[in-house]
C-alpha angles and dihedrals in degrees: 000000000000123000125206130198115231118209114213099168095113097037133096106231127187141168116260096165119033121233117287135169116278106239115208097180119036094195099052093027088229112176119225118249125207106246092213102049105016091234121141114258122235131189125222126189109226134182112216115197123189139142091010093305130103128192137179117237129182103215124194114218134173109254088240089063097056117094119217121265100036102160133154111297096020113141110230143183115228120212124203099357113182135173121215130185119228140184133187143160125234125174089349095305122115117223129185137173147132122280124199127212135180136192093219142357110204126187114239089204112089113246112250116262116264117233 
C-alpha cells in the first residue's frame, strides 16, 4: 500500500479528541502496539486547517510521541504525518479507507511550571 507524507507546516492544527488507546480488537479490547518501538499506540482527533479549509483526522501515534496536556482545543505541531490507504475483508465485506499516522504530536502551549 502507498504511503504519502503530509506537510502541516503552514496549517493550524488543534486537538478535538484527546489521546486514547488505539483498540485493534473491540471484543478483547487489545491495544495496538508500535512494531518499531514496542510502545502502545494512541489515537488523537485533530482538526487541520489550511488554505481556508479545515478537516478532522484521527491520527495514530506511539504513546512516546505524545506530549503531556493534550486536551480539546490545544494547538499542536505534528511531526512525521503520513497517510496510507488500506483495504481488508471482514465477514465477506470489503472495506477500504485512509489511515493517518504521526511520529509525534506536541503541544504548542507551554506546560505550566511545577511548584
